[in-house]
C-alpha positions in Angstrom: 99.4 106.7 87.0 96.9 106.1 84.3 96.1 103.2 82.0 93.4 103.2 79.4 89.8 103.1 80.4 87.8 100.1 79.3 90.4 97.6 80.1 92.0 96.4 83.3 95.5 97.1 82.2 95.3 98.6 78.7 97.5 101.0 76.9 98.7 104.0 78.9 96.8 107.2 78.4 98.9 110.3 77.9 97.9 112.3 80.8 99.9 115.1 79.3 99.4 118.9 79.5 99.4 119.0 75.7 97.8 115.8 74.4 95.1 115.3 77.1 93.0 117.5 79.3 95.1 117.9 82.4 93.3 118.6 85.6 93.3 122.2 86.6 92.9 123.9 89.9 89.2 123.7 89.6 87.4 121.3 91.9 85.9 118.0 90.8 82.3 118.7 89.8 83.3 122.3 89.0 85.7 121.5 86.2 88.9 119.4 85.7 90.6 118.3 88.9 94.1 119.1 90.0 96.7 117.0 91.7 98.5 117.5 94.9 101.6 115.5 95.5 102.0 112.3 97.3 104.7 110.2 98.8 105.1 106.8 100.4 108.3 105.5 101.9 109.5 101.9 101.9 107.7 99.7 104.4 109.3 99.8 107.8 110.8 117.0 99.1 113.4 130.0 89.6 114.2 133.0 90.8 117.5 134.7 90.0 120.2 133.3 92.2 118.3 130.1 93.0 118.7 128.6 96.4 117.1 125.6 98.3 114.7 125.6 101.3 115.1 123.6 104.5 113.0 123.4 107.7 115.6 124.6 110.1 115.9 123.5 113.7 116.0 119.9 115.0 113.0 117.8 115.8 111.1 117.0 112.6 110.2 113.3 112.6 107.7 113.0 109.7 107.2 115.0 106.5 104.5 115.6 103.9 104.1 117.8 100.8 100.7 118.7 99.2 99.7 120.9 96.3 100.8 124.2 97.7 101.4 123.3 101.4 103.9 121.2 103.4 103.7 119.8 106.9 106.1 118.3 109.4 105.6 116.3 112.6 107.9 117.5 115.4 109.6 115.3 118.0 107.1 116.5 120.6 104.2 115.1 118.6 103.0 118.4 117.3 102.5 119.4 113.7 103.5 122.6 111.9 102.5 123.4 108.3 103.4 126.2 105.8 102.3 127.5 102.4 98.8 127.6 100.8 95.9 128.0 103.3 92.9 129.2 101.2 90.9 126.2 102.4 92.4 125.8 105.9 95.2 123.5 104.7 97.5 124.7 107.5 95.0 123.8 110.2 95.7 126.9 112.3 92.2 128.3 112.3 92.7 130.8 109.5 92.8 131.0 105.7 95.9 133.2 105.1 98.9 131.7 103.5 102.0 131.2 105.8 105.5 131.7 104.5 107.0 130.0 107.5 105.7 127.1 109.7 102.6 127.6 111.8 101.2 125.2 114.4 98.2 123.1 113.6 95.7 123.9 116.3 95.1 121.4 119.1 97.2 118.5 117.8 99.3 116.4 120.1 100.6 112.9 120.1 101.0 112.8 116.3 102.9 109.9 114.7 102.8 111.0 111.1 101.2 113.4 108.6 100.0 113.2 105.0 99.0 116.0 102.6 96.5 116.0 99.8 95.6 118.6 97.3 93.9 121.1 99.7 93.7 119.0 102.9 96.0 117.2 105.3 95.5 114.4 107.9 97.5 113.3 111.0 97.8 109.8 112.5 97.7 109.9 116.3 99.4 107.6 118.8 96.2 105.9 119.6 95.6 104.8 116.0 92.9 107.4 115.2 93.0 110.1 112.6 92.3 113.8 112.4 92.1 115.9 109.2 91.7 119.5 108.2 91.3 121.7 105.1 89.0 121.3 102.1 86.0 119.0 102.5 83.8 119.4 99.5 84.0 115.7 98.8 84.3 114.4 102.3 88.1 114.0 102.3 88.2 115.0 106.0 86.0 112.0 106.9 83.1 114.1 108.1 79.9 115.4 106.5 80.4 117.2 103.2 78.2 120.0 104.5 80.9 121.4 106.7 81.9 121.8 109.4 82.7 125.3 108.1 83.0 127.1 104.8 86.0 128.7 103.1 85.7 131.1 100.3 89.1 132.9 100.0 90.0 131.1 96.8 89.3 133.3 93.7 86.3 132.2 91.7 84.8 129.9 94.3 81.8 130.4 96.6 81.9 129.2 100.2 82.7 125.5 100.2 82.9 122.9 102.9 86.2 123.0 104.9 87.6 122.9 108.4 90.4 125.3 109.4 91.2 123.1 112.4 91.5 119.3 112.8 88.4 117.1 113.0 88.2 113.4 113.9 87.6 110.9 111.1 84.6 109.0 112.5 84.5 105.3 112.7 88.3 104.8 112.1 90.6 103.1 114.6 93.6 100.8 114.6 95.3 102.8 111.8 99.0 102.1 111.0 99.7 104.6 108.3 98.0 107.2 106.0 98.2 108.5 102.5 96.2 111.4 101.0 95.4 111.7 97.4 94.0 114.8 95.6 90.5 114.7 97.1 90.6 111.4 98.9 92.5 109.8 101.8 93.4 106.2 102.6 94.4 104.4 105.8 96.3 101.2 106.3 95.0 99.4 109.3 97.1 97.3 111.7 95.2 94.2 110.5 96.6 94.7 107.0 93.4 96.0 105.3 92.8 99.4 103.8 90.0 102.0 104.1 89.5 105.1 102.0 87.1 108.1 102.0 86.4 111.2 99.9 86.0 111.7 96.2 85.3 108.5 94.2 84.3 109.5 90.6 87.3 107.5 89.3 87.0 104.6 91.7 89.9 105.8 93.9 88.2 104.6 97.1 88.6 101.0 95.7 85.3 99.7 97.0 83.9 98.6 93.7 81.7 101.7 93.3 82.0 105.3 92.0 80.1 106.8 94.9 81.8 109.5 96.9 81.9 108.8 100.7 82.7 111.0 103.7 82.8 107.8 105.8 85.7 105.4 105.5 84.9 102.4 103.2 86.9 99.2 102.9 89.0 98.7 99.7 87.7 95.4 98.2 89.7 92.2 98.6 92.9 93.6 100.1 94.6 91.8 102.9 98.2 91.5 104.0 99.0 95.1 103.0 102.3 96.6 104.1 102.1 100.1 102.6 99.8 102.4 100.7 100.2 105.3 98.3 97.4 107.6 97.1 98.0 109.7 94.0 95.8 112.2 92.2 92.9 110.0 91.3 94.5 106.6 91.9 95.9 104.5 94.8 98.2 101.5 95.2 99.0 99.0 97.9 102.2 97.1 98.6 101.3 93.5 99.7 103.3 91.3 102.1 104.4 89.1 99.1 106.2 92.1 97.6 103.7 92.7 94.9 101.5 95.7 94.1 97.9 96.3 93.4 96.3 99.6 92.2 92.8 101.0 91.7 91.2 104.2 90.5 91.7 106.2 87.3 92.5 103.8 84.4 92.1 100.7 86.5 88.9 99.3 87.9 87.1 100.6 91.0 88.7 97.7 92.9 92.3 96.7 93.1 94.1 95.3 90.0 97.5 93.5 90.2 100.5 95.2 88.5 102.2 92.7 86.4 106.0 92.4 86.4 106.6 93.7 89.9 108.1 91.5 92.6 110.4 92.1 95.6 108.9 95.6 96.1 109.7 97.4 99.4 108.3 100.9 98.8 105.7 102.6 96.6 104.5 106.1 95.5 101.7 107.4 93.3 102.1 110.6 91.3 99.4 112.0 89.1 99.2 109.6 86.1 102.1 107.4 87.1 103.4 105.3 90.0 106.8 104.0 91.1 108.2 101.2 93.3 111.5 100.6 95.1 112.7 97.0 94.8 114.7 95.1 97.4 117.8 95.3 95.2 117.7 99.1 95.4 116.5 99.7 91.9 113.3 101.7 91.0 110.6 100.9 88.5 107.9 103.3 87.3 104.9 103.0 85.0 102.1 105.2 83.6 102.3 108.6 81.8 105.8 109.7 80.8 105.3 112.9 78.8 107.7 114.8 81.1 110.1 112.0 81.7 108.6 111.1 85.1 109.3 107.4 84.5 113.0 108.2 84.5 114.0 105.7 81.8 115.4 108.2 79.4 112.4 108.2 77.1 109.1 110.0 76.9 107.1 106.8 76.1 104.2 106.1 78.4 103.8 102.4 79.4 101.6 100.3 81.6 104.5 97.9 82.1 106.9 98.9 85.0 110.1 100.2 83.4 113.5 100.6 85.2 114.6 104.1 86.2 118.0 104.7 84.7 121.1 104.4 86.9 119.5 103.9 90.4 120.9 101.0 92.3 120.8 102.0 96.0 117.3 103.5 96.5 115.6 103.1 99.9 112.5 105.2 99.2 110.7 107.0 96.3 108.3 109.9 96.2 106.1 111.2 93.3 104.9 114.7 92.6 102.6 115.7 89.8 105.1 115.1 87.0 108.4 114.6 88.8 109.8 112.0 91.2 112.7 111.6 93.5 114.5 108.7 95.2 116.3 108.6 98.5 119.6 106.7 98.2 121.4 104.7 100.9 124.2 107.3 101.1 121.6 109.9 102.4 121.5 111.8 99.1 118.6 112.4 96.7 118.2 112.1 93.0 115.2 113.4 91.0 113.8 113.2 87.5 110.9 114.5 85.4 109.3 118.0 85.1 111.5 120.9 86.2 109.8 124.1 85.3 110.2 125.5 88.9 113.4 123.8 90.0 111.6 120.9 91.7 114.3 118.5 90.5 117.0 120.4 92.5 119.7 120.1 89.9 120.0 123.5 88.2 122.1 125.4 87.4 124.6 122.5 87.5 122.6 120.4 85.1 120.8 121.9 82.2 117.3 120.3 81.5 116.1 119.3 78.1 113.1 121.0 76.6 112.1 118.1 74.4 109.4 116.9 76.7 105.6 117.4 77.0 104.7 121.0 76.0 108.3 122.1 75.6 108.9 122.8 79.3 112.2 121.8 80.9 112.6 118.3 82.3 115.0 115.6 83.0 114.1 112.1 81.6 116.8 110.5 83.7 117.8 111.0 87.4 120.0 113.9 88.4 121.5 114.5 91.8 120.0 117.2 94.1 122.9 119.5 95.0 123.7 120.9 98.4 121.9 118.4 100.6 123.2 115.3 102.5 122.2 113.1 105.5 118.7 112.8 104.2 116.4 110.2 105.8 113.0 111.0 104.3 111.6 112.8 101.2 108.3 114.1 100.0 107.4 115.5 96.6 104.7 118.2 96.3 102.8 119.4 93.3 105.7 121.6 92.1 108.1 121.4 95.0 110.1 118.8 96.9 111.1 118.5 100.6 113.6 116.4 102.5 114.2 115.6 106.2 117.8 115.1 107.4 119.2 113.0 110.2 119.5 116.1 112.3 115.7 116.6 112.2 115.9 119.6 109.9 113.9 119.9 106.6 115.0 121.4 103.3 112.7 122.2 100.3 113.2 123.4 96.7 111.1 124.3 93.7 107.9 126.4 93.4 107.3 128.9 96.2 104.6 131.4 95.2 102.4 130.2 98.0 105.1 129.7 100.6 105.7 126.0 99.9 109.4 126.3 100.8 108.7 127.9 104.2 111.6 130.2 104.1 109.6 133.5 104.5 109.9 134.2 100.8 108.0 133.7 97.5 110.9 133.1 95.1 111.1 129.7 93.7 114.4 127.9 94.3 116.4 125.4 92.1 118.3 124.1 95.2 117.4 123.3 98.8 116.8 126.1 101.4 115.9 126.0 105.1 112.3 126.3 106.4 112.3 129.0 109.0 111.5 128.6 112.6 110.8 124.9 113.2 
């Protein structure tokens, strides 16, 4: 989500592919930055013959989707990931992509997992954190000089990474995690927040623009119930049911979002954010060039606007330019950018092409077909995944890097099962 620089809550900047320079796959400091995809649940996921993807087999208890990779925590407390692995995102000791789940090396006793652009982190039962993947900006919580180098990505020299999990130093008593593009945040049991990694946009929230590989405290936050890190911004849900955000377009310390009360869940996409209210409705704010605010328009706004037609939401997740809500009935509805089928509605619902750069999108929510009994959702950069009450996971959307985990590379408009979990 993005509001104009130079004011605390000014007019929303476009953040569009056409009107404004959109982050690319280049690293910060090497060119424009790209988003991964993020999700936060309420306090307490284009080839011919499109099909959807699901993590098959019971036992998944937590789910995360990043730029080109996805991860699931299994009932036994282990983690498996699949998809892009050029910087060690899968944590299995290698840098080759995996088109089906592979085990993250040496992880046991895991409670939850979060995925950033090219990294991932796991919360362990003891309240500590381990991370793996890209570390050029200290997003793993260790020195930016290592612990290793990865160079498989085209056009990059060897850059700091870790292909296996490393301990985030100086961090204990963690309740939950949320990874942004090149930063990670942790909610502590005492209700405060610490973040580490890239900070050129103030996304660490400590009042500076200094990147840090060590966790730093977000200024002035107490009584936090949930956190959500987006591309270059982050938000916190407070115990009073209100929301504060920091980073790109805000200040480098938290700023209150006006017009939000009774919030029970939050998510941060790239240049937008969304909140689930206690009444079951959803409100979003920020960039809307691809209909990612879900209000039927393409008008960006700093004021939270109601997503059309949703009255029974329990959670919301935001990708780069699309978002999805989990409904009380165990079904999923999505809206926004739909170039690769990440909305999960085609061919039953034809998208409009009146958005952004003329790409297909849905400015109002449409139901994801072929999936039910959903208990958790996670939106990636260009794909979406959902966990069912049976412990299986289904994914849909872009699949060139193996994001759907179904052994193939064909993108899918509808959910398909991830192989071998």
